C-alpha positions as CSV (number, residue, x, y, z in Angstrom):
1,X,0.0,0.1,-0.1
2,X,1.0,3.5,-0.8
3,X,3.1,5.1,2.2
4,X,3.1,8.9,1.8
5,X,2.4,10.8,-1.2
6,X,1.2,14.5,-2.1
7,X,-0.3,15.3,-5.7
8,X,-2.2,18.2,-7.1
9,X,-4.6,17.0,-9.8
10,X,-6.2,19.7,-12.1
11,X,-9.7,18.2,-12.9
12,X,-12.0,15.6,-11.7
13,X,-10.8,13.2,-14.5
14,X,-7.2,13.4,-12.9
15,X,-8.6,13.0,-9.4
16,X,-10.4,9.8,-10.7
17,X,-7.2,8.7,-12.4
18,X,-5.3,9.0,-9.5
19,X,-7.8,7.2,-7.3
20,X,-8.0,4.2,-9.9
21,X,-4.0,4.0,-10.0
22,X,-4.1,3.6,-6.0
23,X,-6.8,1.0,-6.7
24,X,-3.9,-1.2,-7.8
25,X,-2.3,-1.3,-4.5
26,X,-5.6,-1.8,-2.1
27,X,-5.6,-5.4,-0.6
28,X,-8.5,-7.0,1.7
29,X,-8.1,-5.7,5.3
30,X,-7.1,-1.8,3.9
31,X,-9.1,0.9,5.6
32,X,-9.2,4.1,3.4
33,X,-10.4,7.3,5.3
34,X,-11.4,10.2,2.9
35,X,-11.2,13.6,4.5
36,X,-12.2,16.9,3.1
37,X,-14.7,19.5,3.1
38,X,-18.3,19.1,1.1
39,X,-17.4,19.5,-2.4
40,X,-13.7,18.6,-1.9
41,X,-13.8,15.3,-4.2
42,X,-14.3,12.6,-1.5
43,X,-17.1,10.9,-3.5
44,X,-15.4,11.4,-7.1
45,X,-12.2,9.8,-5.4
46,X,-14.3,7.0,-3.9
47,X,-16.3,6.2,-6.9
48,X,-13.4,6.0,-9.4
49,X,-11.7,3.6,-6.8
50,X,-14.6,1.6,-6.6
51,X,-15.1,1.3,-10.1
52,X,-11.4,0.3,-10.7
53,X,-11.4,-2.4,-8.1
54,X,-14.5,-3.9,-9.6
55,X,-12.9,-3.5,-13.1
56,X,-15.8,-1.7,-14.5
57,X,-15.3,1.9,-15.4
58,X,-19.1,2.3,-16.2
59,X,-20.2,0.6,-12.8
60,X,-22.9,2.7,-11.0
61,X,-21.6,3.7,-7.8
62,X,-24.3,5.9,-6.0
63,X,-23.2,8.0,-3.1
64,X,-24.0,6.5,0.2
65,X,-25.1,10.0,1.7
66,X,-28.6,8.7,2.5
67,X,-28.0,4.9,3.1
68,X,-24.8,5.6,5.0
69,X,-23.2,2.6,3.5
70,X,-23.3,0.7,0.0
71,X,-21.3,-2.6,-0.2
72,X,-19.7,-4.0,-3.4
73,X,-18.8,-7.7,-4.4
74,X,-15.1,-6.9,-5.9
75,X,-12.6,-9.6,-7.2
76,X,-10.6,-8.7,-3.8
77,X,-13.8,-9.3,-1.8
78,X,-16.1,-7.2,-0.2
79,X,-16.1,-3.5,-0.4
80,X,-17.7,-1.4,2.1
81,X,-18.3,2.3,1.1
82,X,-19.3,4.4,4.1
83,X,-20.5,8.1,4.3
84,X,-20.6,9.2,7.8
85,X,-22.0,12.7,7.5
86,X,-25.2,12.0,8.9
87,X,-24.1,9.7,11.7
88,X,-25.0,11.3,14.9
89,X,-23.3,8.9,17.5
90,X,-20.1,7.2,16.4
91,X,-21.6,3.9,18.2
92,X,-24.2,3.8,15.3
93,X,-21.5,2.8,13.0
94,X,-21.9,-1.1,14.4
95,X,-25.4,-0.7,12.9
96,X,-24.0,-0.3,9.5
97,X,-21.9,-3.6,9.7
98,X,-18.6,-1.8,10.7
99,X,-17.2,-5.0,12.4
100,X,-17.9,-6.9,9.4
101,X,-16.2,-4.3,7.1
102,X,-13.1,-4.5,9.3
103,X,-12.9,-8.4,9.3
104,X,-11.1,-8.8,6.0
105,X,-13.1,-6.4,3.7
106,X,-12.0,-3.1,2.1
107,X,-13.6,-0.3,3.9
108,X,-13.6,3.4,2.2
109,X,-14.7,6.0,4.8
110,X,-16.2,9.5,4.0
111,X,-16.4,11.9,6.9
112,X,-14.3,9.6,9.3
113,X,-13.9,12.3,11.8
114,X,-17.6,10.9,12.9
115,X,-15.9,7.9,14.2
116,X,-14.4,9.8,17.0
117,X,-12.7,7.3,19.3
118,X,-13.4,4.1,16.9
119,X,-11.0,5.7,14.2
120,X,-8.9,2.5,13.1
121,X,-5.5,2.6,14.3
122,X,-3.9,1.1,11.1
123,X,-5.3,3.1,8.2
124,X,-4.7,5.0,5.0
125,X,-5.6,8.8,5.7
126,X,-6.2,10.3,2.3
127,X,-6.9,14.4,2.5
128,X,-8.6,16.1,-0.6
129,X,-8.6,19.8,-0.6
130,X,-9.7,22.6,-3.3
131,X,-6.3,24.3,-4.7
132,X,-7.0,28.1,-4.1
133,X,-7.8,30.1,-7.2
134,X,-7.8,26.9,-9.3
135,X,-11.2,25.5,-10.1
136,X,-11.1,21.7,-10.3
137,X,-7.8,21.3,-8.9
138,X,-7.3,19.2,-5.7
139,X,-4.4,18.8,-3.4
140,X,-4.4,15.2,-2.3
141,X,-2.4,14.0,0.5
142,X,-2.0,10.2,1.3
143,X,-0.6,9.1,4.6
144,X,-0.3,5.7,6.0
145,X,-1.1,5.4,9.9
146,X,-0.2,2.3,11.9
């Protein structure tokens, strides 16, 4: 898995390409936490990563904003895509299959700060931020923790 990296992408397509490239390094048991403000590109990143892991660039990958979690059967095993924006209490994560996701699946988590003290000690933190005065550009920082 990628250790630490920082890249600037200059379009949504470049952000998606970076995520697809990262997918080639993902393995069962990995937890990817996507940090960023509203509109920073977390869902674009997650969608491209999931499509790459499924080997289908046209796969329908809806945002789990309202369902809080979507699961996918990939060649590497189950992938769990969490969007915790509407999570009110960190313990509610258990109702969404959190323990099952962490037992050998791949977890992609948007709004991971909602996990509070349940933040996994071993993870890949991915931070996405808009680049000032460059619409469509993103600064993406990847850091392996634990």
